[in-house]
Every structure is written in structure tokens, then in C-alpha cells.
N, C-alpha and C positions, 0 to 999 in steps of 0.2 A: 728563450725566442727573443729576434732579434729583428722586428719592423721598419717598412721602406718608412718613408712620409707622409706616405701616400698613404699606405696599410692602417697608418695611424691616423689619421684623420678620417680617411672609410670610416675605421671599426669605430672612431667619437661618434659622426655619422649615424650608425642603426640607435647604436648606443640612447641618444638626442631620438632617433624613432620611439627609441622604446619610451625609451619613460615619456614624449610626449602622444604617442597615439595611444595606443594599446592602455596603458596607465593612465593616466590623465586622460582620455575622449580629448583630447585637444587640434581635432584634426583640421583645424589650419595652417597648426607650427607642420605636425604631418605630413600636408601635404604641402610644405614647405623643402621639404626633406627628395620626395621624388622626381623621378626624372616626366617631362613628360610622355616619354613614351612607355610610366612601366609601367608593368604586363605579371602580372599577381597565377602561378599555381601553386595551389592548395585543394587537401581531399575535403572542402567543406561545398558544398551549397553557398552561390557570392552572386548579387546580381549587379547588371554592369558589366564591360571590361572594364580593365586601367586604374586611370585614381579613383575611377567609381565606387568599382568591384574590392580594393580592403579597404573602403572612406565606411563600406557596407559589413567587412567585417569587423571593424572596429566599433561600430555602431554596436551592431549586436550584440555581441561579445558579450558587450558593456551591460546593454541593456541584460542580458539575460544573469550577465555577474557582478551582483550586487560588491560594492570595492576592491575591484578588477585589477589584483600591479600586477605587472610584467617581472622577472630574477632574468634577469641575465646571468646565468650558473657558469658559462666556460662563456671563452669569442674565439678563436678562431683570426685569423684573416693567406692571404694566398694571394696578390696579384689586386687584383679586379671585385676578388669575392673578398670580402664574409661571414664563416661560419656565426651558430650565437646557438648552445642551448641551452635551454626555458625554462625555468616552471611558472609557471599560473593558475593565481589564489585570487579567488571570490567563495560569497555567495552563492549560489543557483537562483533566482526569484524572482525575476522573466521566462516567457518562451527559450525556448533553444533546440535548434533543429523540428519544430513542435510539440518538442518535451514539457511540461508545463511546471510551473518550476518546484523543486520539489523544498527548500530549503536550505537543503545542507551544501556546504564544504568544501571543496577543491579546490585540489590542486593541481594541475592539466602542465606533464609535460613536451616535450615536441625541441624541434629543433627548425635550423630556416637557415638558407642560404638565401646570400642579398651580392647582387650582381654590381657592381657604382657606371658608374660612367657622369665623366666631369664636377664628382661632389655631388654628391644624386644620389637615388636607391633607383637604381630601368629595373629589377624583379629583384621575384621574392620566390624562396619555395618554403617552402613545410611544411611537414609533418610533424603532426599531432600528438600524441598517442590516446587518439574517443576509444579507447578501448578498457580504459585504465578509469574514464571518463565518465565514463557508459556507470563501469563499476559502481565511482561510489558517490554516484546520481539514484543507485540501484533499479538499475534497466537489466542488467546483463550481474552473474549473478559471480559473486568474488571466483575468484581462481586459488585450485591447493598445492601447493606447493608437494 
């Protein structure tokens, strides 16, 4: 697939966001990639609107999952939107959504769609496999195939 210069730049901005925010916990560097009116749409309880919300998600996930690292498995761009399929890996060492630490390793998959405006991330819609995560943590039984 051939991407425009803007689409390539947007993809690089999203890649950098994953690297510095969720994977390294550098909130200041991640904030620099977000538009002032940033809006977050995820199926997680978040405290605060906008940039505060994403910072809370990153901070709480990094506190819950030691060594958290997010790998982008696939990335595409179309105009002002970038879509990523990712895998987040870590070890459950802290409380997550009220669940006490289990010490178990996790590999959670998800998909996020980013809308960029003037080179910055203006919106993020995320869907993560929380059921699969709960199965890995032993909260829900594994499904049989």
C-alpha cells in the first residue's frame, strides 16, 4: 500500500506514542504528541477527561503490569486516521481494575484507531481483549474450542 507523506508522518507519530507512552511510561513525551483537546474513548474506567485520562490509563496499566511493553503488530493509515493492532505484554504485579496482583504474565491484544490533527493525536478509540486478559489472570475460566 502506498501512503501519502501526511499518512506516513501520522503513522510515525502513533508509533512514537506507543513507544514513549505505554511502553516506557514517559508521560511528558507522550503528552507532546497529543492535541490540546485530545479525547479518549476506551472501555476502561478512566479518571479525568482528555490528556489526563490517557495519562491515568498509561500510569495505572504500567503500575499493574510490570515490564509493560506494547508491540504494534499491524498499522494502516487512511487520511487523518491511523489504525493499529497491538499486543501488550507484562507481568501482573499490581492492582488492575480492583483485581489484586496474580504474578501471572499477560499478553493482551487490542485495536486502536487514532485521529490526527495538525500532526498531533486528537482522538483515540480503543478496544482491548479484556475477556482474554481476565482468562489469563484466572478471573474467568478458559473457553474450550
